[in-house]
Structures are given as C-alpha cells and as structure tokens.
C-alpha positions in Angstrom: -28.4 16.4 -18.2 -26.6 17.5 -14.7 -28.7 14.9 -13.1 -27.3 12.3 -15.4 -23.7 13.6 -15.1 -24.1 13.8 -11.4 -25.4 9.9 -11.6 -22.9 9.0 -13.7 -19.9 10.3 -11.7 -21.1 9.2 -8.6 -21.5 6.0 -10.1 -18.0 5.5 -11.1 -16.6 6.9 -8.0 -18.5 4.5 -6.1 -16.7 1.5 -8.3 -13.4 2.9 -7.9 -13.7 3.7 -4.1 -15.0 -0.4 -4.0 -11.8 -1.5 -5.5 -9.6 1.4 -3.3 -11.5 -0.3 -0.2 -11.1 -4.0 -0.8 -7.4 -4.1 0.7 -8.2 -1.8 3.7 -11.3 -3.7 4.3 -9.4 -7.0 4.4 -6.5 -5.2 6.6 -9.4 -4.6 9.1 -10.5 -7.7 9.4 -14.2 -6.8 7.7 -14.2 -9.4 5.3 -11.3 -12.3 4.4 -8.6 -11.9 1.8 -10.4 -14.0 -0.7 -13.3 -11.6 -0.4 -11.2 -8.5 -1.0 -9.6 -10.0 -3.8 -12.9 -10.9 -5.2 -14.4 -7.3 -5.1 -11.5 -6.4 -7.6 -12.2 -9.0 -9.8 -15.8 -8.4 -9.9 -15.4 -4.6 -10.3 -12.8 -4.3 -13.1 -15.3 -4.6 -16.1 -17.7 -2.1 -14.1 -14.7 0.3 -13.5 -13.8 0.2 -17.4 -17.0 0.8 -18.2 -17.6 3.7 -15.7 -14.1 5.4 -16.8 -15.4 5.4 -20.2 -19.0 6.7 -19.8 -17.7 9.2 -17.3 -15.3 10.6 -20.3 -18.5 10.9 -22.1 -20.0 12.7 -19.3 -17.1 15.1 -19.0 -17.5 15.7 -23.1 -21.3 16.5 -22.4 -20.6 18.9 -19.2 -18.2 20.9 -21.4 -20.4 21.3 -24.3 -23.8 22.1 -22.0 -22.6 22.1 -18.4 -19.0 23.9 -18.2 -19.1 24.5 -14.5 -19.5 21.0 -13.4 -17.0 19.5 -15.8 -14.5 18.8 -13.1 -16.8 16.1 -11.6 -16.9 13.4 -14.1 -13.6 14.2 -15.1 -12.4 13.5 -11.7 -14.4 10.3 -11.7 -13.2 9.4 -14.8 -9.8 9.6 -13.6 -10.8 7.5 -10.4 -12.4 5.0 -12.3 -9.5 4.2 -14.8 -7.0 4.2 -12.1 -8.9 1.9 -10.3 -9.5 -0.2 -13.4 -5.8 -0.2 -14.0 -5.5 -2.3 -11.0 -7.0 -5.9 -11.7 -5.2 -5.4 -15.2 -1.7 -4.8 -13.5 -2.8 -7.9 -11.2 -3.6 -10.1 -14.0 -0.2 -9.2 -15.6 1.6 -10.4 -12.7 -0.1 -13.2 -12.5 0.7 -14.2 -16.1 4.2 -13.1 -15.7 4.9 -15.2 -12.4 4.7 -19.0 -11.5 1.9 -20.1 -9.2 4.2 -20.3 -6.1 4.6 -18.2 -2.8 7.6 -19.6 -1.3 11.1 -18.7 -2.4 14.5 -19.7 -1.4 18.2 -20.0 -2.2 18.8 -23.4 -1.0 16.8 -26.2 -2.2 17.8 -29.0 0.0 18.3 -27.3 3.2 15.9 -24.2 3.0 16.3 -21.8 6.0 13.5 -22.5 8.5 10.6 -20.4 9.7 10.3 -20.7 13.7 9.6 -17.6 14.9 6.6 -16.8 12.6 5.2 -20.5 12.5 2.5 -20.2 15.2 1.1 -17.1 13.8 -2.1 -16.7 11.9 -1.5 -18.5 8.3 -3.0 -20.2 5.9 0.1 -21.8 4.4 2.5 -23.9 6.9 6.0 -22.9 7.4 7.2 -26.3 5.9 8.8 -26.1 2.2 7.3 -28.1 -0.3 9.6 -27.3 -3.2 9.0 -31.2 -4.6 5.3 -30.7 -4.7 3.7 -29.6 -8.3 3.5 -26.0 -8.9 -0.4 -25.1 -9.4 -0.9 -24.2 -13.3 2.5 -26.1 -14.2 4.2 -29.3 -14.8 7.2 -28.3 -12.8 7.6 -28.7 -9.1 7.7 -25.9 -6.9 11.3 -25.8 -6.7 11.8 -26.3 -10.4 9.3 -23.6 -11.2 11.3 -21.1 -9.0 14.3 -22.1 -10.8 13.0 -21.6 -14.3 11.6 -18.3 -13.4 14.0 -16.7 -11.3 17.4 -18.5 -12.0 19.3 -15.7 -10.7 18.3 -16.1 -7.0 20.9 -17.7 -5.1 22.8 -17.6 -1.8 25.3 -15.0 -1.2 28.7 -15.3 -0.3 30.9 -12.7 1.6 34.4 -12.6 2.8 33.3 -11.6 6.2 33.0 -13.3 9.8 29.3 -14.6 10.2 28.4 -12.3 13.2 29.4 -9.1 10.6 27.9 -10.8 7.8 24.7 -11.2 10.0 24.6 -7.7 11.4 24.7 -6.4 8.0 21.5 -8.4 7.1 19.9 -7.3 9.9 20.4 -3.6 9.0 19.2 -4.1 5.3 16.1 -6.1 6.9 15.6 -3.0 9.3 16.1 -0.3 6.2 13.5 -2.6 4.1 11.1 -1.7 6.4 10.7 -5.6 8.0 9.6 -6.2 11.5 12.1 -8.1 13.1 11.2 -11.8 14.9 14.6 -13.2 15.8 17.9 -12.4 15.3 20.9 -14.6 17.1 23.4 -17.1 17.0 22.3 -21.1 15.9 25.2 -23.4 16.5 28.2 -21.9 14.3 26.0 -19.5 12.3 23.4 -17.1 12.8 19.4 -16.9 11.9 17.5 -13.6 11.3 13.6 -14.0 11.0 11.2 -11.2 10.1 8.0 -10.1 8.6 7.1 -8.1 5.9 3.5 -6.8 5.9 2.0 -5.3 2.6 0.5 -1.9 3.2 -2.7 -2.1 1.2 -4.0 -5.6 1.9 -1.7 -6.1 4.8 -0.5 -9.6 3.6 2.1 -10.9 5.9 5.4 -12.7 4.5 7.6 -14.6 6.6 11.7 -13.6 5.5 14.7 -15.7 6.8 18.1 -15.2 6.8 20.5 -17.7 7.5 24.1 -17.1 7.7 26.8 -20.0 7.7 30.4 -20.5 7.9 31.7 -20.5 4.3 35.8 -21.2 4.5 37.0 -18.1 5.6 33.8 -15.8 5.1 30.3 -16.9 5.4 27.1 -17.7 3.1 23.7 -16.2 3.5 20.6 -18.3 2.4 17.2 -16.5 2.2 13.8 -17.5 2.0 10.5 -15.5 1.8 7.3 -16.9 2.2 3.7 -15.8 2.0 1.5 -16.8 5.0 -1.6 -16.8 2.6 -2.5 -17.3 -1.0 -1.4 -19.5 -3.8 0.3 -16.9 -6.2 2.4 -14.4 -4.4 2.5 -12.1 -7.8 6.4 -12.3 -7.9 6.4 -10.3 -4.5 8.8 -13.0 -2.4 11.2 -13.0 -4.9 11.3 -9.5 -5.6 11.9 -9.0 -1.8 14.8 -11.7 -2.1 16.4 -9.7 -4.9 16.0 -6.2 -3.2 17.5 -7.9 -0.2 20.3 -9.3 -2.1 21.0 -5.8 -3.9 21.1 -3.9 -0.8 23.1 -6.4 0.9 25.7 -6.4 -1.6 26.1 -2.8 -1.6 26.2 -2.5 2.2 28.5 -5.1 2.3 31.1 -3.5 -0.2 
C-alpha cells in the first residue's frame, strides 16, 4: 500500500509542478508562450483526476499507513490548486471578449511609440474597426459592450500637474516607465507592465491634453502577445482610473 500511495502522490505532485512551471518556463525562454499555455490545457484533466486519486490515497493512508498520510494530503492540495488554474482561465475567457487592446479614445487612441520596436506579436497600431475574434462585433464595439464604464478622465488641473499624478500612479502600480515628457501642448507617458507568472508584457499609455481650464487623460493598454487578454488590460485601465481619481482629489 505504501508504494501505491507514494506513486499516486508523486504523480499528482508532478502534474501540479508541470502547471506551476509552465509560466516560469515561458518567462525564461525555455519554450514559447503557446507551449506554456498548452501545458496548462493538457494537464487540466490529469490534475483533476490526480487530486481525486490523492484524496482516496489519503483516506487509505489514514486507515493503513497513518504515518505517511501527510504525503497524499499534500499531493491532493497541490493537484487541486493546480487544477483550478485552467478552470479560472476558462472562466476568464468566457467572461471577456476576445480582444487585447483597450482604449478610452476610439477615434484617436494614444499611440504606442516607445514600445513599438520591442519584441511583440501584436502590432502597436490600433485596429478597432477590425472584427473581434469569436464575435460579430468589431474590436471597438466589443470593448464598449463589455466595458462601458471605461472612458477618459477629465480633471481641473494643469496638464503638467495632471501628468505628474499619472506618472506617480503608474509607478505605484509597479509598471516600468518607458517615456514621460511633453508632446505639443500635452504630455505622453508610456510604460510596460510585466505579469509575474508568465512574464507577459503589456504596453500602457496615458496621453494628457488640455481640456478647457483643465486636462483630459486618455488611456490605452495593449498586450504585446496573445489574442485574448482574459480581461487584464481592462482591469489595468480600471485600476489606474480608480487610483488616479483618488490621488487627484
């Protein structure tokens, strides 16, 4: 019985580690991001099965080999947690449109310049009039339908002061500044946000322009790779807007 418990537990732990390492392997350049995501998809069902079998092994250990019960219990917890990763990813895919470029200005979106020449699969241009994958809507329409609350920020502050607050918020969010300076009568700030697990890099741009006696901030967030961002860019724009509104009051 002990050998079976060990084999079941080690198998479950190996599957959990495969899912856990899919991101770091991508980030370190060991494999492409598509391979990393493929590992998660392929290991999803085995992880669920492994978690269930490990629970059974834990019960068996409690009956006949109590001293090693911690091993299948640990394996069950690891496999169960790993199995939830693809489940959560699938939920995010189903809950968000298949887009990866969010902007507050569809007619004249903030330009990606500093990050344009960096390694990327998705071009820096905004293609909001193109059809969104898996949808009858355009990319711009899909954003408006899914995230109607996302829009520009208007404040009663001079451009430079409004831009300085934006820079502070971007730094507080842990993004890397790529460009921060005046453009005509306005100001442009570009940054890169790198995800912790896979190391995905998204461009983030804030354009500040005069608006009457104050300033208007238009925001854009775009993934450099991938088709669906699982709602990450919209969440980033929302977080920035919330933090900016709090800082500007």
